C-alpha positions in Angstrom: 46.3 29.2 30.7 49.2 26.7 30.1 49.3 24.2 27.3 48.5 21.3 29.6 45.1 22.7 30.7 44.3 23.7 27.1 44.6 20.1 26.0 42.5 18.9 29.0 39.8 21.4 28.0 39.8 20.3 24.4 39.5 16.7 25.5 36.6 17.4 27.7 34.8 19.3 25.0 35.3 16.5 22.5 34.1 14.0 25.0 31.0 16.0 25.7 30.3 16.2 21.9 30.7 12.5 21.6 28.3 11.9 24.5 25.7 14.2 22.9 26.0 12.4 19.6 25.7 9.1 21.4 22.6 10.2 23.3 21.0 11.3 20.0 21.8 8.0 18.4 20.5 6.0 21.4 17.2 7.9 21.3 16.6 7.0 17.7 17.7 3.4 18.3 15.4 3.0 21.4 12.3 4.1 19.4 13.0 1.3 16.9 10.9 3.1 14.4 11.6 4.7 11.0 10.3 8.3 10.9 8.3 8.6 7.6 7.0 11.9 6.5 4.2 11.9 3.9 2.5 14.6 1.8 -1.1 13.3 1.8 -3.4 11.0 3.7 -3.4 8.0 1.2 0.4 7.7 1.7 -0.1 7.9 5.4 -2.7 5.2 5.4 -0.6 2.9 3.1 2.5 3.4 5.2 0.8 2.7 8.4 -0.8 -0.5 7.0 2.6 -1.7 5.6 5.0 -0.4 8.3 2.8 -1.0 11.3 4.7 -0.5 14.5 8.0 -0.3 12.6 7.2 3.2 11.5 6.2 6.6 12.9 4.3 8.4 10.2 4.6 12.2 10.2 1.8 14.1 8.5 1.5 17.7 9.8 -1.3 18.8 7.4 -4.4 20.2 9.1 -7.6 18.3 8.5 -9.5 21.3 7.0 -6.9 21.9 4.3 -6.4 20.4 0.9 -2.8 18.9 1.1 -2.4 19.4 -2.7 -2.4 23.2 -2.1 -1.2 23.3 1.5 1.6 25.7 2.4 3.6 24.5 5.4 5.0 26.7 8.1 8.5 26.6 9.6 7.6 23.9 12.1 6.0 21.6 9.5 9.0 22.0 7.2 11.3 21.1 10.1 9.2 17.9 10.6 9.9 16.9 7.0 13.6 17.8 7.2 14.1 15.7 10.3 12.3 12.6 9.0 14.3 9.5 7.9 12.5 9.3 4.6 10.0 11.6 2.8 7.3 9.9 0.7 6.0 12.0 -2.2 2.9 11.4 -4.3 4.4 12.6 -7.5 2.3 13.8 -10.5 2.7 17.4 -9.5 1.1 16.9 -6.1 2.1 19.3 -3.2 3.4 22.4 -5.1 5.1 23.6 -1.9 7.9 21.1 -2.5 9.2 23.5 -5.2 9.6 26.3 -2.6 11.5 24.6 0.2 14.8 22.7 0.5 14.5 19.1 1.6 17.3 16.5 1.7 17.3 14.9 -1.8 18.6 11.6 -0.4 15.5 11.3 1.7 12.9 11.9 -1.1 11.0 9.0 -2.6 8.5 9.6 -5.3 6.0 6.7 -4.9 4.7 7.2 -8.4 8.0 6.9 -10.2 6.8 3.8 -11.9 3.6 5.5 -13.1 5.0 8.3 -15.3 3.5 6.7 -18.5 0.1 6.6 -16.8 0.0 10.2 -15.8 -3.0 12.0 -17.2 -2.5 15.5 -18.6 -5.0 18.4 -17.9 -6.0 20.7 -20.7 -7.4 24.2 -20.2 -6.7 24.5 -16.5 -8.4 27.3 -14.7 -7.7 29.3 -11.6 -10.3 29.4 -8.8 -10.7 29.9 -5.1 -12.1 27.7 -2.4 -11.3 26.7 1.2 -8.5 28.1 3.3 -5.9 27.5 0.5 -7.3 30.5 -1.4 -6.8 30.9 -5.1 -5.1 28.1 -7.0 -4.9 26.4 -10.3 -5.0 22.7 -11.0 -1.6 21.7 -12.5 -0.8 20.3 -15.9 -1.0 16.8 -14.6 -3.8 15.2 -12.7 -2.5 14.1 -9.3 -5.2 12.1 -7.6 -3.5 8.9 -8.8 -4.7 6.9 -5.8 -8.3 7.0 -7.1 -7.4 4.2 -9.4 -7.0 1.2 -7.0 -4.5 -0.4 -9.3 -2.3 2.7 -9.2 -2.8 2.9 -5.4 -1.2 -0.6 -5.3 1.8 0.8 -7.2 2.1 3.6 -4.6 1.9 1.0 -1.8 4.5 -1.3 -3.5 6.9 1.6 -3.7 6.4 2.2 0.0 7.0 -1.4 0.8 10.2 -1.5 -1.2 11.5 1.7 0.5 10.8 0.3 4.0 12.3 -3.1 3.0 15.5 -1.3 1.9 15.7 0.4 5.2 14.8 -2.6 7.3 15.9 -5.7 5.3 15.5 -7.9 8.3 11.8 -7.1 8.4 11.2 -7.7 4.7 9.0 -10.7 5.3 6.6 -9.0 7.7 6.5 -5.9 5.4 5.6 -8.1 2.4 2.8 -9.8 4.4 1.2 -6.4 5.4 1.6 -5.1 1.9 -0.2 -8.2 0.5 -3.1 -7.6 3.0 -3.4 -4.0 1.8 -3.2 -5.1 -1.8 -6.0 -7.5 -1.4 -8.2 -4.7 0.1 -7.4 -2.4 -2.9 -8.1 -5.2 -5.4 -11.5 -5.8 -3.7 -12.3 -2.1 -4.1 -11.4 -2.3 -7.7 -13.5 -5.4 -8.3 -16.6 -3.8 -6.6 -16.4 -0.6 -8.5 -15.9 -2.4 -11.8 -19.0 -4.6 -11.0 -21.1 -1.5 -10.2 -20.1 0.5 -13.3 -20.7 -2.5 -15.6 -24.4 -2.3 -14.9 -24.7 0.9 -16.8 -21.4 1.5 -18.6 -22.9 4.4 -20.6 -24.1 6.3 -17.6 -23.4 10.0 -18.1 -22.0 11.8 -15.1 -21.0 15.2 -14.0 -18.1 15.7 -11.6 -18.2 18.7 -9.3 -14.5 19.2 -9.6 -11.8 18.1 -12.1 -10.1 15.6 -9.7 -11.5 12.2 -10.9 -9.4 11.7 -14.0 -7.9 8.4 -12.8 -11.2 7.0 -11.6 -12.7 7.9 -15.0 -9.8 6.3 -16.9 -9.8 3.1 -14.9 -13.5 2.4 -15.3 -14.1 4.2 -18.6 -16.6 6.5 -17.0 -18.6 9.0 -19.2 -18.1 12.3 -17.4 -17.7 16.0 -17.6 -16.3 18.3 -14.9 -17.3 21.6 -13.6 -15.8 23.8 -10.8 -18.5 23.7 -8.1 -17.7 23.6 -4.4 -19.8 21.6 -1.9 -20.0 24.5 0.6 -20.9 27.2 -1.9 -24.1 27.8 -3.8 -23.4 28.1 -7.5 -24.0 31.6 -9.0 -26.4 32.3 -11.9 -23.6 32.0 -14.5 -22.8 28.5 -13.2 -26.5 27.4 -13.5 -26.7 28.9 -16.9 -23.5 27.0 -18.0 -25.0 23.8 -16.6 -28.2 24.2 -18.5 -26.3 24.7 -21.7 -24.2 21.7 -21.0 -27.2 19.5 -20.4 -28.7 20.4 -23.8 -26.0 18.2 -25.4 -24.9 16.1 -22.5 -27.9 14.5 -20.7 -26.3 13.7 -17.3 -28.4 12.4 -14.5 -25.9 12.5 -11.6 -23.3 14.8 -10.2 -20.5 13.3 -8.2 -19.3 15.5 -5.4 -16.0 15.4 -3.3 -18.0 16.3 -0.2 -21.6 16.7 0.9 -23.1 19.6 -1.0 -25.4 22.3 0.4 -29.1 21.2 0.6 -30.1 24.2 -1.6 -27.7 23.0 -4.3 -29.0 19.5 -4.2 -32.6 20.6 -4.4 -32.0 22.9 -7.4 -30.0 20.1 -9.2 -33.0 17.9 -8.7 -35.1 20.4 -10.6 -32.8 19.8 -13.5 -33.3 16.1 -13.1 -29.8 15.6 -11.6 -29.2 13.5 -8.5 -26.2 14.0 -6.2 -23.8 11.4 -4.7 -20.5 11.8 -2.9 -17.2 10.1 -3.9 -14.7 11.5 -1.4 -11.2 11.5 -2.8 -9.8 11.1 0.7 -6.7 13.2 0.0 -6.7 14.3 3.6 -7.5 12.7 6.9 -11.3 11.8 7.0 -13.4 13.1 9.9 -14.3 9.5 10.7 -13.0 6.1 9.7 -10.0 5.6 7.4 -9.1 5.3 3.8 -10.7 1.8 3.5 -14.0 2.8 5.1 -14.2 6.0 3.0 -13.8 4.0 -0.2 -16.4 1.5 0.9 -18.8 4.3 1.5 -17.9 5.7 -2.0 -18.8 2.3 -3.4 -22.1 2.3 -1.6 -22.9 5.8 -3.0 -21.9 4.7 -6.5 -24.4 1.9 -6.4 -27.2 4.5 -6.2 -26.1 6.3 -9.4 -25.6 3.0 -11.4 -28.8 1.3 -10.2 -30.9 2.5 -13.0 -33.5 4.0 -10.7 -35.0 7.5 -10.9 -33.0 10.4 -9.4 -33.2 10.7 -5.6 -31.7 13.5 -3.6 -29.0 13.1 -1.0 
């Protein structure tokens, strides 16, 4: 092949490459949306509320998995890698992040401003439940969003991130953030009002995930490691009986609806059961706000001062 045709071939290849790059750019431009990957459902909900139709929120975690202990496959990792921005919860949430390579320039820790409010965990234990298998709760409590005031900080970080990427849309992003903030403030006000009726109410928590809720409202609580879908063994019941000898709790707060058999036996101990769903993953029905409203309704039962009813 002579030199003339070599140059022609090179020019054609270069032109084709430019066309492919242009097509890719055009596709992103035509969607008009920022692709935002998130590591848990609260961040998904906050982003959708703030970003609206300006964002496409990517959240590949299955509904029956705890996103805190989820291990993504190749396809899920690719989704995060291809996103325009990746929103993290921080506080040690999503341990899989330490095992994969994601573009550092795309990572945004939405709890960066909360480091001084992180709650440490002492005496962590390893246990097994759900499809995630055996795991241990980390050295830092990670359900930061259970404190509505900290949830607002997460949302504010999301708003600032999106505003930086879409400065021309800052006003509408601010407006949607303010609407979300008002909803979260209303949740905070309602819980505070309920708890104030019996500030010294002794509670049991079925799992050590309510630290920020306890801290925000000065709740009196002790945690065990009971699963809603598993009937506690004899040792667990014995430990509970010993605990109640010095800690007269009347209510156990569950992350999900417990087995009927468990509820009935707890009633024999004089302990009622309510659910306060953490909402770390996509709820079966409703959304973050409706789940929190249901949680508030459930809390009213425990702080009403009435005798122990069963679920």
